N, CA, C and O atoms as a GROMACS GRO file, in nm:
protein
  540
    1MET      N    1   0.084  -0.118   0.000
    1MET     CA    2   0.000   0.000   0.000
    1MET      C    3   0.089   0.125   0.000
    1MET      O    4   0.192   0.128   0.068
    2ARG      N    5   0.050   0.225  -0.076
    2ARG     CA    6   0.129   0.348  -0.084
    2ARG      C    7   0.047   0.461  -0.021
    2ARG      O    8  -0.057   0.501  -0.073
    3LEU      N    9   0.097   0.513   0.092
    3LEU     CA   10   0.032   0.623   0.163
    3LEU      C   11   0.130   0.736   0.186
    3LEU      O   12   0.246   0.711   0.220
    4LEU      N   13   0.087   0.857   0.168
    4LEU     CA   14   0.169   0.974   0.194
    4LEU      C   15   0.304   0.967   0.122
    4LEU      O   16   0.406   1.013   0.173
    5GLY      N   17   0.303   0.909   0.000
    5GLY     CA   18   0.426   0.901  -0.077
    5GLY      C   19   0.526   0.801  -0.020
    5GLY      O   20   0.646   0.814  -0.043
    6TYR      N   21   0.479   0.704   0.054
    6TYR     CA   22   0.567   0.611   0.125
    6TYR      C   23   0.515   0.470   0.101
    6TYR      O   24   0.396   0.443   0.120
    7ASN      N   25   0.602   0.380   0.060
    7ASN     CA   26   0.562   0.241   0.038
    7ASN      C   27   0.564   0.167   0.172
    7ASN      O   28   0.669   0.147   0.231
    8ALA      N   29   0.447   0.128   0.217
    8ALA     CA   30   0.438   0.056   0.344
    8ALA      C   31   0.476  -0.091   0.323
    8ALA      O   32   0.439  -0.153   0.223
    9LEU      N   33   0.549  -0.144   0.418
    9LEU     CA   34   0.585  -0.285   0.414
    9LEU      C   35   0.476  -0.364   0.485
    9LEU      O   36   0.411  -0.312   0.576
   10PRO      N   37   0.456  -0.487   0.447
   10PRO     CA   38   0.346  -0.565   0.507
   10PRO      C   39   0.356  -0.582   0.658
   10PRO      O   40   0.252  -0.590   0.724
   11ASP      N   41   0.477  -0.586   0.714
   11ASP     CA   42   0.490  -0.610   0.858
   11ASP      C   43   0.508  -0.481   0.938
   11ASP      O   44   0.540  -0.487   1.057
   12MET      N   45   0.486  -0.366   0.876
   12MET     CA   46   0.500  -0.238   0.948
   12MET      C   47   0.379  -0.214   1.036
   12MET      O   48   0.266  -0.246   0.998
   13PRO      N   49   0.401  -0.157   1.154
   13PRO     CA   50   0.288  -0.126   1.241
   13PRO      C   51   0.204  -0.011   1.183
   13PRO      O   52   0.252   0.071   1.105
   14GLU      N   53   0.081  -0.008   1.224
   14GLU     CA   54  -0.008   0.099   1.181
   14GLU      C   55   0.032   0.230   1.249
   14GLU      O   56   0.066   0.230   1.367
   15ILE      N   57   0.030   0.338   1.176
   15ILE     CA   58   0.064   0.469   1.231
   15ILE      C   59  -0.064   0.549   1.245
   15ILE      O   60  -0.143   0.560   1.150
   16THR      N   61  -0.084   0.605   1.362
   16THR     CA   62  -0.202   0.689   1.387
   16THR      C   63  -0.156   0.832   1.408
   16THR      O   64  -0.065   0.858   1.487
   17ILE      N   65  -0.220   0.923   1.338
   17ILE     CA   66  -0.189   1.065   1.355
   17ILE      C   67  -0.311   1.131   1.419
   17ILE      O   68  -0.422   1.122   1.367
   18GLU      N   69  -0.288   1.195   1.532
   18GLU     CA   70  -0.396   1.263   1.602
   18GLU      C   71  -0.374   1.413   1.596
   18GLU      O   72  -0.265   1.463   1.622
   19LEU      N   73  -0.479   1.483   1.561
   19LEU     CA   74  -0.474   1.629   1.554
   19LEU      C   75  -0.581   1.687   1.646
   19LEU      O   76  -0.695   1.641   1.644
   20PRO      N   77  -0.546   1.786   1.725
   20PRO     CA   78  -0.644   1.843   1.818
   20PRO      C   79  -0.735   1.944   1.747
   20PRO      O   80  -0.728   2.064   1.773
   21VAL      N   81  -0.821   1.894   1.658
   21VAL     CA   82  -0.915   1.981   1.588
   21VAL      C   83  -1.056   1.926   1.607
   21VAL      O   84  -1.075   1.810   1.641
   22LYS      N   85  -1.152   2.012   1.585
   22LYS     CA   86  -1.290   1.965   1.591
   22LYS      C   87  -1.364   2.022   1.471
   22LYS      O   88  -1.324   2.125   1.416
   23LEU      N   89  -1.470   1.957   1.430
   23LEU     CA   90  -1.552   2.002   1.320
   23LEU      C   91  -1.656   2.097   1.374
   23LEU      O   92  -1.734   2.061   1.463
   24THR      N   93  -1.659   2.220   1.321
   24THR     CA   94  -1.748   2.325   1.372
   24THR      C   95  -1.820   2.391   1.257
   24THR      O   96  -1.763   2.412   1.150
   25ARG      N   97  -1.945   2.425   1.279
   25ARG     CA   98  -2.020   2.498   1.178
   25ARG      C   99  -1.973   2.643   1.180
   25ARG      O  100  -1.965   2.706   1.285
   26ALA      N  101  -1.942   2.695   1.061
   26ALA     CA  102  -1.900   2.834   1.044
   26ALA      C  103  -1.985   2.893   0.932
   26ALA      O  104  -1.950   2.883   0.814
   27GLY      N  105  -2.097   2.953   0.969
   27GLY     CA  106  -2.191   3.001   0.868
   27GLY      C  107  -2.261   2.880   0.810
   27GLY      O  108  -2.319   2.800   0.883
   28LEU      N  109  -2.257   2.866   0.679
   28LEU     CA  110  -2.321   2.753   0.613
   28LEU      C  111  -2.227   2.636   0.592
   28LEU      O  112  -2.269   2.527   0.553
   29ALA      N  113  -2.100   2.657   0.618
   29ALA     CA  114  -1.999   2.554   0.595
   29ALA      C  115  -1.956   2.489   0.726
   29ALA      O  116  -1.981   2.542   0.835
   30MET      N  117  -1.891   2.375   0.713
   30MET     CA  118  -1.829   2.309   0.827
   30MET      C  119  -1.678   2.327   0.811
   30MET      O  120  -1.624   2.311   0.702
   31ARG      N  121  -1.610   2.360   0.923
   31ARG     CA  122  -1.466   2.382   0.920
   31ARG      C  123  -1.398   2.302   1.029
   31ARG      O  124  -1.455   2.276   1.134
   32LEU      N  125  -1.274   2.263   1.001
   32LEU     CA  126  -1.190   2.206   1.106
   32LEU      C  127  -1.133   2.323   1.183
   32LEU      O  128  -1.079   2.417   1.125
   33VAL      N  129  -1.146   2.317   1.315
   33VAL     CA  130  -1.104   2.428   1.399
   33VAL      C  131  -1.005   2.379   1.504
   33VAL      O  132  -1.027   2.277   1.568
   34GLN      N  133  -0.895   2.454   1.519
   34GLN     CA  134  -0.794   2.424   1.620
   34GLN      C  135  -0.845   2.467   1.757
   34GLN      O  136  -0.940   2.544   1.766
   35PRO      N  137  -0.783   2.419   1.864
   35PRO     CA  138  -0.825   2.461   1.999
   35PRO      C  139  -0.818   2.613   2.019
   35PRO      O  140  -0.890   2.667   2.102
   36SER      N  141  -0.731   2.681   1.945
   36SER     CA  142  -0.719   2.827   1.957
   36SER      C  143  -0.837   2.899   1.894
   36SER      O  144  -0.852   3.020   1.912
   37GLY      N  145  -0.922   2.825   1.819
   37GLY     CA  146  -1.036   2.887   1.752
   37GLY      C  147  -1.007   2.922   1.608
   37GLY      O  148  -1.098   2.959   1.534
   38ARG      N  149  -0.884   2.910   1.566
   38ARG     CA  150  -0.847   2.939   1.428
   38ARG      C  151  -0.879   2.818   1.340
   38ARG      O  152  -0.877   2.704   1.386
   39GLY      N  153  -0.909   2.846   1.215
   39GLY     CA  154  -0.937   2.738   1.121
   39GLY      C  155  -0.814   2.651   1.102
   39GLY      O  156  -0.701   2.700   1.104
   40ALA      N  157  -0.836   2.522   1.083
   40ALA     CA  158  -0.725   2.430   1.062
   40ALA      C  159  -0.692   2.416   0.915
   40ALA      O  160  -0.596   2.347   0.879
   41ALA      N  161  -0.768   2.480   0.829
   41ALA     CA  162  -0.743   2.474   0.685
   41ALA      C  163  -0.635   2.573   0.646
   41ALA      O  164  -0.565   2.628   0.731
   42SER      N  165  -0.624   2.596   0.517
   42SER     CA  166  -0.520   2.688   0.468
   42SER      C  167  -0.543   2.828   0.523
   42SER      O  168  -0.654   2.864   0.563
   43LYS      N  169  -0.437   2.907   0.523
   43LYS     CA  170  -0.445   3.044   0.575
   43LYS      C  171  -0.480   3.140   0.463
   43LYS      O  172  -0.427   3.251   0.458
   44GLU      N  173  -0.566   3.100   0.373
   44GLU     CA  174  -0.606   3.186   0.263
   44GLU      C  175  -0.721   3.275   0.310
   44GLU      O  176  -0.817   3.228   0.370
   45ALA      N  177  -0.708   3.402   0.281
   45ALA     CA  178  -0.812   3.497   0.321
   45ALA      C  179  -0.941   3.466   0.247
   45ALA      O  180  -0.939   3.434   0.128
   46GLY      N  181  -1.054   3.477   0.318
   46GLY     CA  182  -1.183   3.452   0.258
   46GLY      C  183  -1.227   3.570   0.171
   46GLY      O  184  -1.238   3.683   0.218
   47ARG      N  185  -1.251   3.542   0.045
   47ARG     CA  186  -1.287   3.647  -0.051
   47ARG      C  187  -1.413   3.721  -0.008
   47ARG      O  188  -1.418   3.844  -0.017
   48SER      N  189  -1.515   3.648   0.038
   48SER     CA  190  -1.641   3.714   0.076
   48SER      C  191  -1.622   3.807   0.196
   48SER      O  192  -1.684   3.913   0.203
   49MET      N  193  -1.538   3.766   0.290
   49MET     CA  194  -1.511   3.850   0.407
   49MET      C  195  -1.438   3.978   0.365
   49MET      O  196  -1.470   4.086   0.414
   50ILE      N  197  -1.341   3.965   0.277
   50ILE     CA  198  -1.267   4.082   0.232
   50ILE      C  199  -1.357   4.174   0.152
   50ILE      O  200  -1.350   4.296   0.166
   51GLU      N  201  -1.442   4.117   0.068
   51GLU     CA  202  -1.536   4.199  -0.010
   51GLU      C  203  -1.631   4.276   0.082
   51GLU      O  204  -1.665   4.391   0.053
   52LEU      N  205  -1.673   4.215   0.192
   52LEU     CA  206  -1.757   4.285   0.289
   52LEU      C  207  -1.684   4.404   0.349
   52LEU      O  208  -1.740   4.513   0.361
   53LEU      N  209  -1.557   4.384   0.387
   53LEU     CA  210  -1.479   4.493   0.445
   53LEU      C  211  -1.458   4.606   0.345
   53LEU      O  212  -1.467   4.724   0.381
   54VAL      N  213  -1.432   4.571   0.220
   54VAL     CA  214  -1.412   4.673   0.116
   54VAL      C  215  -1.541   4.750   0.093
   54VAL      O  216  -1.540   4.873   0.085
   55LYS      N  217  -1.652   4.678   0.083
   55LYS     CA  218  -1.782   4.743   0.062
   55LYS      C  219  -1.813   4.836   0.180
   55LYS      O  220  -1.864   4.946   0.161
   56ALA      N  221  -1.784   4.791   0.299
   56ALA     CA  222  -1.808   4.874   0.418
   56ALA      C  223  -1.729   5.004   0.410
   56ALA      O  224  -1.782   5.111   0.440
   57ARG      N  225  -1.603   4.996   0.370
   57ARG     CA  226  -1.519   5.116   0.359
   57ARG      C  227  -1.572   5.210   0.250
   57ARG      O  228  -1.577   5.332   0.268
   58GLN      N  229  -1.611   5.152   0.138
   58GLN     CA  230  -1.663   5.235   0.028
   58GLN      C  231  -1.789   5.309   0.071
   58GLN      O  232  -1.802   5.430   0.049
   59TRP      N  233  -1.881   5.236   0.132
   59TRP     CA  234  -2.007   5.298   0.173
   59TRP      C  235  -1.983   5.403   0.281
   59TRP      O  236  -2.044   5.510   0.279
   60TRP      N  237  -1.895   5.372   0.376
   60TRP     CA  238  -1.869   5.467   0.484
   60TRP      C  239  -1.808   5.596   0.430
   60TRP      O  240  -1.840   5.705   0.477
   61LYS      N  241  -1.720   5.583   0.333
   61LYS     CA  242  -1.658   5.700   0.272
   61LYS      C  243  -1.765   5.786   0.205
   61LYS      O  244  -1.763   5.909   0.215
   62ARG      N  245  -1.857   5.722   0.136
   62ARG     CA  246  -1.964   5.796   0.069
   62ARG      C  247  -2.059   5.859   0.170
   62ARG      O  248  -2.105   5.972   0.151
   63LEU      N  249  -2.088   5.787   0.278
   63LEU     CA  250  -2.174   5.843   0.382
   63LEU      C  251  -2.106   5.961   0.451
   63LEU      O  252  -2.170   6.061   0.483
   64GLY      N  253  -1.975   5.948   0.473
   64GLY     CA  254  -1.898   6.053   0.539
   64GLY      C  255  -1.889   6.180   0.458
   64GLY      O  256  -1.873   6.288   0.513
   65ALA      N  257  -1.899   6.168   0.326
   65ALA     CA  258  -1.894   6.286   0.240
   65ALA      C  259  -2.019   6.371   0.258
   65ALA      O  260  -2.020   6.490   0.224
   66GLY      N  261  -2.123   6.311   0.312
   66GLY     CA  262  -2.245   6.385   0.344
   66GLY      C  263  -2.343   6.406   0.232
   66GLY      O  264  -2.448   6.467   0.253
   67ASP      N  265  -2.313   6.357   0.114
   67ASP     CA  266  -2.405   6.379   0.003
   67ASP      C  267  -2.502   6.262  -0.018
   67ASP      O  268  -2.591   6.271  -0.103
   68LEU      N  269  -2.485   6.155   0.056
   68LEU     CA  270  -2.572   6.038   0.044
   68LEU      C  271  -2.616   5.989   0.182
   68LEU      O  272  -2.549   6.012   0.282
   69SER      N  273  -2.729   5.922   0.183
   69SER     CA  274  -2.778   5.859   0.306
   69SER      C  275  -2.777   5.708   0.286
   69SER      O  276  -2.753   5.659   0.176
   70ILE      N  277  -2.804   5.635   0.393
   70ILE     CA  278  -2.815   5.489   0.383
   70ILE      C  279  -2.925   5.452   0.286
   70ILE      O  280  -2.910   5.359   0.207
   71ALA      N  281  -3.036   5.525   0.290
   71ALA     CA  282  -3.147   5.498   0.198
   71ALA      C  283  -3.104   5.520   0.053
   71ALA      O  284  -3.144   5.444  -0.036
   72ASP      N  285  -3.023   5.623   0.028
   72ASP     CA  286  -2.974   5.649  -0.108
   72ASP      C  287  -2.887   5.534  -0.158
   72ASP      O  288  -2.902   5.488  -0.272
   73ILE      N  289  -2.798   5.488  -0.074
   73ILE     CA  290  -2.710   5.377  -0.113
   73ILE      C  291  -2.792   5.250  -0.136
   73ILE      O  292  -2.767   5.177  -0.231
   74SER      N  293  -2.889   5.224  -0.050
   74SER     CA  294  -2.970   5.103  -0.067
   74SER      C  295  -3.049   5.108  -0.198
   74SER      O  296  -3.066   5.005  -0.263
   75ARG      N  297  -3.097   5.226  -0.236
   75ARG     CA  298  -3.168   5.239  -0.365
   75ARG      C  299  -3.070   5.218  -0.481
   75ARG      O  300  -3.102   5.147  -0.577
   76GLU      N  301  -2.953   5.279  -0.473
   76GLU     CA  302  -2.851   5.263  -0.578
   76GLU      C  303  -2.811   5.118  -0.597
   76GLU      O  304  -2.800   5.069  -0.710
   77GLU      N  305  -2.790   5.048  -0.486
   77GLU     CA  306  -2.742   4.910  -0.489
   77GLU      C  307  -2.857   4.809  -0.503
   77GLU      O  308  -2.834   4.689  -0.520
   78ASN      N  309  -2.980   4.859  -0.495
   78ASN     CA  310  -3.100   4.775  -0.501
   78ASN      C  311  -3.098   4.666  -0.392
   78ASN      O  312  -3.125   4.549  -0.417
   79ILE      N  313  -3.067   4.711  -0.270
   79ILE     CA  314  -3.065   4.622  -0.155
   79ILE      C  315  -3.136   4.690  -0.038
   79ILE      O  316  -3.167   4.809  -0.043
   80ASN      N  317  -3.161   4.614   0.064
   80ASN     CA  318  -3.230   4.663   0.183
   80ASN      C  319  -3.141   4.759   0.261
   80ASN      O  320  -3.021   4.736   0.274
   81SER      N  321  -3.198   4.867   0.312
   81SER     CA  322  -3.120   4.965   0.389
   81SER      C  323  -3.064   4.904   0.518
   81SER      O  324  -2.960   4.947   0.568
   82SER      N  325  -3.133   4.803   0.570
   82SER     CA  326  -3.082   4.733   0.689
   82SER      C  327  -2.948   4.666   0.658
   82SER      O  328  -2.857   4.666   0.741
   83TRP      N  329  -2.936   4.611   0.538
   83TRP     CA  330  -2.811   4.546   0.497
   83TRP      C  331  -2.699   4.649   0.487
   83TRP      O  332  -2.587   4.623   0.531
   84VAL      N  333  -2.728   4.764   0.430
   84VAL     CA  334  -2.628   4.871   0.419
   84VAL      C  335  -2.579   4.909   0.559
   84VAL      O  336  -2.459   4.925   0.580
   85SER      N  337  -2.671   4.924   0.652
   85SER     CA  338  -2.633   4.959   0.789
   85SER      C  339  -2.545   4.853   0.853
   85SER      O  340  -2.446   4.885   0.918
   86ARG      N  341  -2.581   4.726   0.834
   86ARG     CA  342  -2.504   4.617   0.896
   86ARG      C  343  -2.366   4.604   0.836
   86ARG      O  344  -2.271   4.571   0.907
   87VAL      N  345  -2.353   4.630   0.707
   87VAL     CA  346  -2.221   4.623   0.644
   87VAL      C  347  -2.139   4.747   0.681
   87VAL      O  348  -2.020   4.736   0.710
   88ALA      N  349  -2.200   4.863   0.679
   88ALA     CA  350  -2.128   4.988   0.711
   88ALA      C  351  -2.068   4.985   0.851
   88ALA      O  352  -1.962   5.044   0.874
   89ARG      N  353  -2.133   4.918   0.944
   89ARG     CA  354  -2.080   4.914   1.081
   89ARG      C  355  -1.949   4.837   1.092
   89ARG      O  356  -1.880   4.844   1.194
   90LEU      N  357  -1.914   4.762   0.987
   90LEU     CA  358  -1.788   4.687   0.989
   90LEU      C  359  -1.666   4.779   0.986
   90LEU      O  360  -1.554   4.734   1.008
   91ASN      N  361  -1.688   4.907   0.958
   91ASN     CA  362  -1.578   5.004   0.964
   91ASN      C  363  -1.526   5.019   1.106
   91ASN      O  364  -1.415   5.068   1.126
   92PHE      N  365  -1.603   4.976   1.203
   92PHE     CA  366  -1.567   4.990   1.344
   92PHE      C  367  -1.522   4.858   1.405
   92PHE      O  368  -1.517   4.843   1.527
   93LEU      N  369  -1.488   4.763   1.318
   93LEU     CA  370  -1.437   4.634   1.364
   93LEU      C  371  -1.295   4.652   1.416
   93LEU      O  372  -1.216   4.728   1.359
   94ALA      N  373  -1.263   4.583   1.522
   94ALA     CA  374  -1.131   4.592   1.584
   94ALA      C  375  -1.021   4.567   1.481
   94ALA      O  376  -1.030   4.473   1.403
   95PRO      N  377  -0.918   4.652   1.480
   95PRO     CA  378  -0.807   4.632   1.385
   95PRO      C  379  -0.747   4.492   1.392
   95PRO      O  380  -0.706   4.436   1.290
   96GLU      N  381  -0.742   4.435   1.511
   96GLU     CA  382  -0.690   4.299   1.527
   96GLU      C  383  -0.773   4.198   1.448
   96GLU      O  384  -0.719   4.105   1.389
   97LEU      N  385  -0.905   4.217   1.447
   97LEU     CA  386  -0.993   4.127   1.373
   97LEU      C  387  -0.981   4.150   1.222
   97LEU      O  388  -0.981   4.054   1.145
   98VAL      N  389  -0.971   4.274   1.180
   98VAL     CA  390  -0.954   4.305   1.038
   98VAL      C  391  -0.824   4.243   0.987
   98VAL      O  392  -0.822   4.183   0.880
   99THR      N  393  -0.716   4.258   1.063
   99THR     CA  394  -0.587   4.201   1.026
   99THR      C  395  -0.597   4.049   1.014
   99THR      O  396  -0.544   3.990   0.920
  100ALA      N  397  -0.666   3.987   1.109
  100ALA     CA  398  -0.683   3.840   1.106
  100ALA      C  399  -0.763   3.798   0.983
  100ALA      O  400  -0.730   3.698   0.919
  101ILE      N  401  -0.867   3.872   0.949
  101ILE     CA  402  -0.948   3.840   0.831
  101ILE      C  403  -0.862   3.850   0.704
  101ILE      O  404  -0.866   3.761   0.620
  102LEU      N  405  -0.786   3.957   0.692
  102LEU     CA  406  -0.703   3.976   0.573
  102LEU      C  407  -0.594   3.870   0.560
  102LEU      O  408  -0.552   3.837   0.449
  103ALA      N  409  -0.549   3.816   0.673
  103ALA     CA  410  -0.447   3.710   0.672
  103ALA      C  411  -0.509   3.571   0.663
  103ALA      O  412  -0.436   3.472   0.651
  104GLY      N  413  -0.642   3.563   0.670
  104GLY     CA  414  -0.707   3.432   0.668
  104GLY      C  415  -0.690   3.357   0.798
  104GLY      O  416  -0.696   3.234   0.800
  105GLU      N  417  -0.668   3.430   0.909
  105GLU     CA  418  -0.642   3.367   1.038
  105GLU      C  419  -0.746   3.403   1.143
  105GLU      O  420  -0.720   3.392   1.262
  106GLN      N  421  -0.864   3.444   1.101
  106GLN     CA  422  -0.967   3.482   1.196
  106GLN      C  423  -1.025   3.359   1.266
  106GLN      O  424  -1.023   3.249   1.212
  107PRO      N  425  -1.077   3.379   1.389
  107PRO     CA  426  -1.142   3.267   1.459
  107PRO      C  427  -1.259   3.215   1.374
  107PRO      O  428  -1.319   3.291   1.298
  108ALA      N  429  -1.290   3.088   1.388
  108ALA     CA  430  -1.396   3.027   1.309
  108ALA      C  431  -1.530   3.097   1.332
  108ALA      O  432  -1.614   3.102   1.241
  109ALA      N  433  -1.552   3.151   1.451
  109ALA     CA  434  -1.678   3.218   1.481
  109ALA      C  435  -1.690   3.352   1.410
  109ALA      O  436  -1.799   3.410   1.404
  110LEU      N  437  -1.581   3.402   1.356
  110LEU     CA  438  -1.581   3.531   1.286
  110LEU      C  439  -1.598   3.505   1.137
  110LEU      O  440  -1.500   3.488   1.064
  111ASN      N  441  -1.724   3.502   1.095
  111ASN     CA  442  -1.754   3.478   0.955
  111ASN      C  443  -1.853   3.583   0.906
  111ASN      O  444  -1.902   3.664   0.984
  112ALA      N  445  -1.880   3.582   0.777
  112ALA     CA  446  -1.967   3.684   0.718
  112ALA      C  447  -2.105   3.685   0.784
  112ALA      O  448  -2.162   3.792   0.806
  113MET      N  449  -2.158   3.569   0.815
  113MET     CA  450  -2.290   3.563   0.876
  113MET      C  451  -2.289   3.628   1.015
  113MET      O  452  -2.382   3.701   1.050
  114ALA      N  453  -2.185   3.600   1.092
  114ALA     CA  454  -2.176   3.658   1.227
  114ALA      C  455  -2.162   3.810   1.220
  114ALA      O  456  -2.216   3.882   1.304
  115LEU      N  457  -2.088   3.859   1.121
  115LEU     CA  458  -2.065   4.002   1.109
  115LEU      C  459  -2.186   4.080   1.058
  115LEU      O  460  -2.204   4.197   1.092
  116THR      N  461  -2.268   4.014   0.979
  116THR     CA  462  -2.380   4.086   0.918
  116THR      C  463  -2.516   4.048   0.976
  116THR      O  464  -2.619   4.090   0.924
  117SER      N  465  -2.516   3.970   1.082
  117SER     CA  466  -2.644   3.936   1.145
  117SER      C  467  -2.701   4.062   1.209
  117SER      O  468  -2.631   4.162   1.226
  118SER      N  469  -2.827   4.056   1.242
  118SER     CA  470  -2.890   4.174   1.301
  118SER      C  471  -2.850   4.194   1.448
  118SER      O  472  -2.883   4.297   1.508
  119GLY      N  473  -2.780   4.097   1.504
  119GLY     CA  474  -2.736   4.110   1.643
  119GLY      C  475  -2.625   4.213   1.657
  119GLY      O  476  -2.553   4.240   1.561
  120PRO      N  477  -2.611   4.270   1.776
  120PRO     CA  478  -2.510   4.374   1.796
  120PRO      C  479  -2.368   4.317   1.800
  120PRO      O  480  -2.345   4.204   1.845
  121ILE      N  481  -2.275   4.397   1.754
  121ILE     CA  482  -2.132   4.368   1.769
  121ILE      C  483  -2.086   4.460   1.882
  121ILE      O  484  -2.117   4.579   1.879
  122PRO      N  485  -2.013   4.408   1.980
  122PRO     CA  486  -1.969   4.494   2.089
  122PRO      C  487  -1.898   4.619   2.038
  122PRO      O  488  -1.832   4.617   1.934
  123LEU      N  489  -1.911   4.728   2.112
  123LEU     CA  490  -1.850   4.854   2.070
  123LEU      C  491  -1.700   4.859   2.097
  123LEU      O  492  -1.624   4.908   2.014
  124LYS      N  493  -1.656   4.808   2.213
  124LYS     CA  494  -1.514   4.811   2.248
  124LYS      C  495  -1.439   4.703   2.170
  124LYS      O  496  -1.485   4.590   2.159
  125TRP      N  497  -1.322   4.741   2.118
  125TRP     CA  498  -1.244   4.645   2.041
  125TRP      C  499  -1.206   4.522   2.122
  125TRP      O  500  -1.210   4.410   2.069
  126THR      N  501  -1.169   4.539   2.247
  126THR     CA  502  -1.132   4.423   2.329
  126THR      C  503  -1.252   4.330   2.346
  126THR      O  504  -1.238   4.208   2.348
  127ASP      N  505  -1.371   4.389   2.360
  127ASP     CA  506  -1.493   4.308   2.372
  127ASP      C  507  -1.525   4.236   2.240
  127ASP      O  508  -1.577   4.125   2.241
  128GLN      N  509  -1.496   4.301   2.128
  128GLN     CA  510  -1.518   4.236   1.998
  128GLN      C  511  -1.429   4.113   1.984
  128GLN      O  512  -1.475   4.006   1.943
  129VAL      N  513  -1.303   4.128   2.019
  129VAL     CA  514  -1.208   4.017   2.009
  129VAL      C  515  -1.256   3.902   2.098
  129VAL      O  516  -1.254   3.786   2.057
  130ALA      N  517  -1.297   3.934   2.220
  130ALA     CA  518  -1.347   3.831   2.312
  130ALA      C  519  -1.475   3.768   2.260
  130ALA      O  520  -1.496   3.647   2.276
  131HIS      N  521  -1.561   3.847   2.198
  131HIS     CA  522  -1.689   3.800   2.146
  131HIS      C  523  -1.669   3.691   2.039
  131HIS      O  524  -1.744   3.593   2.034
  132PHE      N  525  -1.569   3.709   1.954
  132PHE     CA  526  -1.546   3.614   1.846
  132PHE      C  527  -1.443   3.508   1.881
  132PHE      O  528  -1.410   3.424   1.797
  133ALA      N  529  -1.389   3.511   2.002
  133ALA     CA  530  -1.292   3.411   2.046
  133ALA      C  531  -1.362   3.277   2.064
  133ALA      O  532  -1.483   3.272   2.083
  134PRO      N  533  -1.284   3.169   2.058
  134PRO     CA  534  -1.345   3.037   2.077
  134PRO      C  535  -1.402   3.021   2.217
  134PRO      O  536  -1.350   3.077   2.314
  135ALA      N  537  -1.508   2.945   2.226
  135ALA     CA  538  -1.573   2.922   2.356
  135ALA      C  539  -1.496   2.823   2.440
  135ALA      O  540  -1.536   2.793   2.552
   0.00000   0.00000   0.00000
């Protein structure tokens, strides 16, 4: 039998590899999660998460210019104004969490669904980090 690029001999003992990960629901997907709460998969940044952060910055910049309202943006984008509000608030996400998202190292609980749900995100950055930390 050939496993892991290695030809096993018939009299070789079985090798067991144990990894301290668990299968956890992260939004609509299932992910392998390390005890630290970080995903056990590749450290590739999630495109949808980055797109949310970019959209939040774009909308906030336009809102800050003062010539548009949330209702104006929602009409332009043909989306619900509640969605615009939930995405725009991501401008106030803790820098530590934004950095983790961009590096693909965010805790499994920090996903697009968690960020855009109608539930509140803590105001203090330290509380945000604790909120999305593993249980």
